[in-house]
Backbone as XML, in Angstrom:
<?xml version="1.0"?>
<chain id="A" units="angstrom">
  <residue number="1" name="UNK">
    <atom name="N" x="-2.926" y="3.925" z="24.855"/>
    <atom name="CA" x="-1.500" y="3.696" z="23.249"/>
    <atom name="C" x="-2.948" y="3.606" z="22.031"/>
  </residue>
  <residue number="2" name="UNK">
    <atom name="N" x="-2.661" y="3.679" z="21.666"/>
    <atom name="CA" x="-3.763" y="4.384" z="19.840"/>
    <atom name="C" x="-3.359" y="2.852" z="19.091"/>
  </residue>
  <residue number="3" name="UNK">
    <atom name="N" x="-4.533" y="2.578" z="18.086"/>
    <atom name="CA" x="-4.385" y="1.531" z="17.612"/>
    <atom name="C" x="-3.392" y="1.461" z="16.294"/>
  </residue>
  <residue number="4" name="UNK">
    <atom name="N" x="-3.093" y="0.221" z="16.078"/>
    <atom name="CA" x="-2.625" y="-0.039" z="14.777"/>
    <atom name="C" x="-2.925" y="0.509" z="13.465"/>
  </residue>
  <residue number="5" name="UNK">
    <atom name="N" x="-2.743" y="0.480" z="12.324"/>
    <atom name="CA" x="-3.708" y="1.129" z="11.303"/>
    <atom name="C" x="-2.396" y="0.423" z="10.501"/>
  </residue>
  <residue number="6" name="UNK">
    <atom name="N" x="-3.603" y="-0.376" z="9.956"/>
    <atom name="CA" x="-3.183" y="-1.637" z="8.680"/>
    <atom name="C" x="-3.035" y="-1.269" z="7.062"/>
  </residue>
  <residue number="7" name="UNK">
    <atom name="N" x="-2.949" y="-1.740" z="6.615"/>
    <atom name="CA" x="-2.489" y="-1.438" z="5.329"/>
    <atom name="C" x="-4.604" y="-2.168" z="4.469"/>
  </residue>
  <residue number="8" name="UNK">
    <atom name="N" x="-3.956" y="-3.098" z="5.311"/>
    <atom name="CA" x="-5.356" y="-3.481" z="4.871"/>
    <atom name="C" x="-6.691" y="-3.052" z="4.301"/>
  </residue>
  <residue number="9" name="UNK">
    <atom name="N" x="-6.593" y="-1.913" z="5.518"/>
    <atom name="CA" x="-7.950" y="-1.078" z="6.109"/>
    <atom name="C" x="-8.098" y="0.316" z="5.218"/>
  </residue>
  <residue number="10" name="UNK">
    <atom name="N" x="-6.599" y="0.477" z="4.550"/>
    <atom name="CA" x="-6.021" y="1.410" z="4.185"/>
    <atom name="C" x="-6.914" y="1.474" z="2.202"/>
  </residue>
  <residue number="11" name="UNK">
    <atom name="N" x="-7.537" y="2.501" z="1.681"/>
    <atom name="CA" x="-8.033" y="2.763" z="0.209"/>
    <atom name="C" x="-7.026" y="2.138" z="-0.606"/>
  </residue>
  <residue number="12" name="UNK">
    <atom name="N" x="-5.390" y="2.637" z="-0.019"/>
    <atom name="CA" x="-4.466" y="2.522" z="-1.691"/>
    <atom name="C" x="-4.048" y="1.533" z="-1.168"/>
  </residue>
  <residue number="13" name="UNK">
    <atom name="N" x="-4.736" y="0.136" z="-0.706"/>
    <atom name="CA" x="-4.024" y="-0.780" z="-0.477"/>
    <atom name="C" x="-5.084" y="-1.848" z="-1.683"/>
  </residue>
  <residue number="14" name="UNK">
    <atom name="N" x="-4.228" y="-2.844" z="-2.556"/>
    <atom name="CA" x="-4.405" y="-3.514" z="-3.344"/>
    <atom name="C" x="-3.709" y="-4.773" z="-3.300"/>
  </residue>
  <residue number="15" name="UNK">
    <atom name="N" x="-5.463" y="-6.341" z="-3.586"/>
    <atom name="CA" x="-4.799" y="-7.071" z="-2.717"/>
    <atom name="C" x="-3.871" y="-8.009" z="-3.489"/>
  </residue>
  <residue number="16" name="UNK">
    <atom name="N" x="-2.912" y="-8.919" z="-3.545"/>
    <atom name="CA" x="-2.182" y="-9.334" z="-4.628"/>
    <atom name="C" x="-3.034" y="-10.578" z="-4.683"/>
  </residue>
  <residue number="17" name="UNK">
    <atom name="N" x="-3.754" y="-11.368" z="-5.626"/>
    <atom name="CA" x="-4.232" y="-12.721" z="-4.922"/>
    <atom name="C" x="-3.613" y="-13.844" z="-5.957"/>
  </residue>
  <residue number="18" name="UNK">
    <atom name="N" x="-2.942" y="-13.427" z="-6.881"/>
    <atom name="CA" x="-1.981" y="-14.130" z="-7.595"/>
    <atom name="C" x="-1.123" y="-15.063" z="-6.143"/>
  </residue>
  <residue number="19" name="UNK">
    <atom name="N" x="-0.943" y="-14.208" z="-5.531"/>
    <atom name="CA" x="0.260" y="-14.715" z="-4.311"/>
    <atom name="C" x="-0.235" y="-14.649" z="-3.247"/>
  </residue>
  <residue number="20" name="UNK">
    <atom name="N" x="-1.587" y="-14.791" z="-3.026"/>
    <atom name="CA" x="-2.493" y="-15.845" z="-2.039"/>
    <atom name="C" x="-2.320" y="-17.362" z="-2.421"/>
  </residue>
  <residue number="21" name="UNK">
    <atom name="N" x="-2.719" y="-17.791" z="-4.091"/>
    <atom name="CA" x="-3.338" y="-18.425" z="-3.994"/>
    <atom name="C" x="-2.145" y="-19.837" z="-4.667"/>
  </residue>
  <residue number="22" name="UNK">
    <atom name="N" x="-1.109" y="-18.751" z="-5.392"/>
    <atom name="CA" x="-0.216" y="-19.985" z="-4.930"/>
    <atom name="C" x="1.052" y="-20.034" z="-3.429"/>
  </residue>
  <residue number="23" name="UNK">
    <atom name="N" x="0.423" y="-19.134" z="-2.513"/>
    <atom name="CA" x="0.980" y="-19.836" z="-0.935"/>
    <atom name="C" x="2.115" y="-19.011" z="-0.514"/>
  </residue>
  <residue number="24" name="UNK">
    <atom name="N" x="2.122" y="-17.487" z="-1.549"/>
    <atom name="CA" x="3.606" y="-15.908" z="-1.060"/>
    <atom name="C" x="2.621" y="-15.676" z="0.362"/>
  </residue>
  <residue number="25" name="UNK">
    <atom name="N" x="1.162" y="-15.362" z="0.192"/>
    <atom name="CA" x="0.658" y="-14.893" z="1.305"/>
    <atom name="C" x="0.599" y="-13.456" z="0.614"/>
  </residue>
  <residue number="26" name="UNK">
    <atom name="N" x="0.780" y="-12.406" z="1.834"/>
    <atom name="CA" x="0.560" y="-11.222" z="1.236"/>
    <atom name="C" x="2.035" y="-10.042" z="0.672"/>
  </residue>
  <residue number="27" name="UNK">
    <atom name="N" x="3.028" y="-10.947" z="0.736"/>
    <atom name="CA" x="4.125" y="-10.079" z="0.691"/>
    <atom name="C" x="4.323" y="-8.908" z="-0.691"/>
  </residue>
  <residue number="28" name="UNK">
    <atom name="N" x="3.546" y="-9.207" z="-1.604"/>
    <atom name="CA" x="3.098" y="-8.992" z="-2.403"/>
    <atom name="C" x="1.753" y="-8.455" z="-3.031"/>
  </residue>
  <residue number="29" name="UNK">
    <atom name="N" x="1.212" y="-7.766" z="-2.099"/>
    <atom name="CA" x="0.210" y="-6.541" z="-2.181"/>
    <atom name="C" x="0.888" y="-5.496" z="-1.979"/>
  </residue>
  <residue number="30" name="UNK">
    <atom name="N" x="0.331" y="-4.217" z="-2.991"/>
    <atom name="CA" x="0.103" y="-3.250" z="-3.518"/>
    <atom name="C" x="-0.415" y="-2.125" z="-2.716"/>
  </residue>
  <residue number="31" name="UNK">
    <atom name="N" x="0.747" y="-0.907" z="-2.420"/>
    <atom name="CA" x="0.121" y="0.952" z="-2.005"/>
    <atom name="C" x="-0.272" y="1.243" z="-3.450"/>
  </residue>
  <residue number="32" name="UNK">
    <atom name="N" x="-1.148" y="1.974" z="-3.805"/>
    <atom name="CA" x="-1.335" y="2.754" z="-4.852"/>
    <atom name="C" x="-1.748" y="4.471" z="-4.468"/>
  </residue>
  <residue number="33" name="UNK">
    <atom name="N" x="-1.203" y="5.053" z="-3.324"/>
    <atom name="CA" x="-1.124" y="6.212" z="-2.420"/>
    <atom name="C" x="-0.416" y="7.135" z="-3.520"/>
  </residue>
  <residue number="34" name="UNK">
    <atom name="N" x="-1.563" y="7.709" z="-4.571"/>
    <atom name="CA" x="-0.624" y="8.886" z="-5.374"/>
    <atom name="C" x="0.617" y="9.722" z="-4.956"/>
  </residue>
  <residue number="35" name="UNK">
    <atom name="N" x="0.669" y="10.191" z="-3.880"/>
    <atom name="CA" x="1.336" y="10.802" z="-2.552"/>
    <atom name="C" x="2.993" y="10.546" z="-3.009"/>
  </residue>
  <residue number="36" name="UNK">
    <atom name="N" x="2.584" y="9.064" z="-2.530"/>
    <atom name="CA" x="3.770" y="8.272" z="-2.088"/>
    <atom name="C" x="4.422" y="8.286" z="-3.802"/>
  </residue>
  <residue number="37" name="UNK">
    <atom name="N" x="3.683" y="7.466" z="-4.740"/>
    <atom name="CA" x="3.933" y="7.058" z="-6.331"/>
    <atom name="C" x="3.863" y="8.135" z="-7.106"/>
  </residue>
  <residue number="38" name="UNK">
    <atom name="N" x="5.118" y="8.383" z="-7.950"/>
    <atom name="CA" x="5.207" y="8.583" z="-9.274"/>
    <atom name="C" x="3.447" y="8.377" z="-9.800"/>
  </residue>
  <residue number="39" name="UNK">
    <atom name="N" x="3.404" y="9.315" z="-10.642"/>
    <atom name="CA" x="2.422" y="9.253" z="-11.586"/>
    <atom name="C" x="2.800" y="9.058" z="-13.024"/>
  </residue>
  <residue number="40" name="UNK">
    <atom name="N" x="1.883" y="8.356" z="-13.477"/>
    <atom name="CA" x="2.604" y="7.954" z="-15.215"/>
    <atom name="C" x="1.762" y="8.845" z="-16.062"/>
  </residue>
  <residue number="41" name="UNK">
    <atom name="N" x="2.965" y="10.220" z="-16.608"/>
    <atom name="CA" x="2.249" y="11.359" z="-16.881"/>
    <atom name="C" x="1.386" y="11.289" z="-17.938"/>
  </residue>
  <residue number="42" name="UNK">
    <atom name="N" x="1.068" y="10.461" z="-18.872"/>
    <atom name="CA" x="0.216" y="9.605" z="-19.767"/>
    <atom name="C" x="-1.155" y="9.618" z="-19.424"/>
  </residue>
  <residue number="43" name="UNK">
    <atom name="N" x="-1.204" y="8.643" z="-18.461"/>
    <atom name="CA" x="-2.225" y="8.101" z="-18.347"/>
    <atom name="C" x="-2.501" y="8.436" z="-16.855"/>
  </residue>
  <residue number="44" name="UNK">
    <atom name="N" x="-2.158" y="8.941" z="-15.741"/>
    <atom name="CA" x="-2.126" y="9.656" z="-15.186"/>
    <atom name="C" x="-2.646" y="8.520" z="-13.774"/>
  </residue>
  <residue number="45" name="UNK">
    <atom name="N" x="-1.935" y="7.233" z="-14.150"/>
    <atom name="CA" x="-2.152" y="6.172" z="-13.197"/>
    <atom name="C" x="-1.059" y="6.329" z="-12.379"/>
  </residue>
  <residue number="46" name="UNK">
    <atom name="N" x="-1.399" y="5.487" z="-11.075"/>
    <atom name="CA" x="0.514" y="5.641" z="-10.397"/>
    <atom name="C" x="0.964" y="3.729" z="-10.085"/>
  </residue>
  <residue number="47" name="UNK">
    <atom name="N" x="1.711" y="3.690" z="-10.798"/>
    <atom name="CA" x="2.237" y="2.387" z="-10.132"/>
    <atom name="C" x="1.955" y="1.455" z="-9.237"/>
  </residue>
  <residue number="48" name="UNK">
    <atom name="N" x="2.396" y="2.351" z="-8.155"/>
    <atom name="CA" x="2.077" y="1.259" z="-7.305"/>
    <atom name="C" x="3.670" y="-0.060" z="-6.650"/>
  </residue>
  <residue number="49" name="UNK">
    <atom name="N" x="3.436" y="0.508" z="-5.277"/>
    <atom name="CA" x="4.627" y="0.306" z="-4.925"/>
    <atom name="C" x="4.419" y="-1.158" z="-3.628"/>
  </residue>
  <residue number="50" name="UNK">
    <atom name="N" x="4.894" y="-1.965" z="-3.305"/>
    <atom name="CA" x="4.930" y="-3.490" z="-2.483"/>
    <atom name="C" x="4.578" y="-2.362" z="-1.157"/>
  </residue>
  <residue number="51" name="UNK">
    <atom name="N" x="3.260" y="-2.979" z="-0.392"/>
    <atom name="CA" x="2.548" y="-1.625" z="1.228"/>
    <atom name="C" x="4.568" y="-2.302" z="2.117"/>
  </residue>
  <residue number="52" name="UNK">
    <atom name="N" x="4.599" y="-3.254" z="2.262"/>
    <atom name="CA" x="5.823" y="-3.827" z="3.403"/>
    <atom name="C" x="7.146" y="-2.623" z="2.609"/>
  </residue>
  <residue number="53" name="UNK">
    <atom name="N" x="7.220" y="-2.083" z="1.436"/>
    <atom name="CA" x="8.377" y="-1.078" z="0.949"/>
    <atom name="C" x="7.832" y="-0.410" z="1.627"/>
  </residue>
  <residue number="54" name="UNK">
    <atom name="N" x="6.886" y="0.285" z="1.272"/>
    <atom name="CA" x="6.061" y="1.513" z="1.738"/>
    <atom name="C" x="6.223" y="2.254" z="3.208"/>
  </residue>
  <residue number="55" name="UNK">
    <atom name="N" x="5.797" y="0.968" z="3.870"/>
    <atom name="CA" x="6.284" y="0.937" z="4.986"/>
    <atom name="C" x="7.138" y="1.110" z="5.961"/>
  </residue>
  <residue number="56" name="UNK">
    <atom name="N" x="8.528" y="0.275" z="5.278"/>
    <atom name="CA" x="9.409" y="0.522" z="6.166"/>
    <atom name="C" x="10.736" y="1.718" z="4.970"/>
  </residue>
  <residue number="57" name="UNK">
    <atom name="N" x="10.557" y="2.071" z="3.560"/>
    <atom name="CA" x="11.602" y="2.837" z="3.514"/>
    <atom name="C" x="10.595" y="4.244" z="2.673"/>
  </residue>
  <residue number="58" name="UNK">
    <atom name="N" x="10.029" y="4.169" z="2.778"/>
    <atom name="CA" x="9.041" y="5.547" z="1.822"/>
    <atom name="C" x="8.207" y="6.629" z="2.164"/>
  </residue>
  <residue number="59" name="UNK">
    <atom name="N" x="8.547" y="6.339" z="3.411"/>
    <atom name="CA" x="7.849" y="7.347" z="4.539"/>
    <atom name="C" x="6.837" y="7.056" z="5.536"/>
  </residue>
  <residue number="60" name="UNK">
    <atom name="N" x="5.758" y="5.989" z="4.884"/>
    <atom name="CA" x="4.579" y="6.163" z="5.830"/>
    <atom name="C" x="4.710" y="5.427" z="7.372"/>
  </residue>
  <residue number="61" name="UNK">
    <atom name="N" x="5.940" y="4.359" z="7.188"/>
    <atom name="CA" x="6.527" y="3.798" z="8.650"/>
    <atom name="C" x="5.564" y="3.630" z="9.124"/>
  </residue>
  <residue number="62" name="UNK">
    <atom name="N" x="5.291" y="2.813" z="10.422"/>
    <atom name="CA" x="4.798" y="1.828" z="11.407"/>
    <atom name="C" x="3.723" y="2.455" z="11.920"/>
  </residue>
  <residue number="63" name="UNK">
    <atom name="N" x="4.429" y="3.638" z="11.665"/>
    <atom name="CA" x="2.659" y="4.707" z="12.317"/>
    <atom name="C" x="1.596" y="4.696" z="11.361"/>
  </residue>
  <residue number="64" name="UNK">
    <atom name="N" x="1.954" y="4.477" z="9.767"/>
    <atom name="CA" x="0.379" y="4.836" z="9.130"/>
    <atom name="C" x="0.817" y="6.128" z="8.553"/>
  </residue>
  <residue number="65" name="UNK">
    <atom name="N" x="1.719" y="6.729" z="8.265"/>
    <atom name="CA" x="1.190" y="8.141" z="8.524"/>
    <atom name="C" x="0.446" y="8.822" z="7.372"/>
  </residue>
  <residue number="66" name="UNK">
    <atom name="N" x="0.427" y="8.303" z="5.924"/>
    <atom name="CA" x="-0.153" y="8.603" z="4.860"/>
    <atom name="C" x="-1.216" y="7.559" z="4.840"/>
  </residue>
  <residue number="67" name="UNK">
    <atom name="N" x="-1.938" y="6.553" z="5.542"/>
    <atom name="CA" x="-2.975" y="5.632" z="5.611"/>
    <atom name="C" x="-4.585" y="6.599" z="5.932"/>
  </residue>
  <residue number="68" name="UNK">
    <atom name="N" x="-4.959" y="6.532" z="4.521"/>
    <atom name="CA" x="-6.547" y="6.830" z="4.553"/>
    <atom name="C" x="-7.701" y="5.487" z="4.721"/>
  </residue>
  <residue number="69" name="UNK">
    <atom name="N" x="-8.552" y="5.989" z="5.440"/>
    <atom name="CA" x="-9.647" y="4.985" z="6.299"/>
    <atom name="C" x="-10.447" y="4.626" z="4.690"/>
  </residue>
  <residue number="70" name="UNK">
    <atom name="N" x="-10.702" y="3.433" z="3.787"/>
    <atom name="CA" x="-11.910" y="3.275" z="3.320"/>
    <atom name="C" x="-13.208" y="3.663" z="3.832"/>
  </residue>
  <residue number="71" name="UNK">
    <atom name="N" x="-13.432" y="3.673" z="2.534"/>
    <atom name="CA" x="-14.998" y="4.783" z="2.820"/>
    <atom name="C" x="-16.251" y="3.710" z="3.070"/>
  </residue>
</chain>
């Protein structure tokens, strides 16, 4: 059996500290994967999407297809 790839171990993951401090937990953590997110044409920065949304609806799926380990 393969080891599950977690969003928190991915290099595109960003933790939302405000949600954690106010008691909402990790539901607002963001994924800034440039492959899956549209980049702003002016600045070149990706907008970011919620990690759970990326996993369920945008191709990353539960296997973590776009997972890249932190260095």
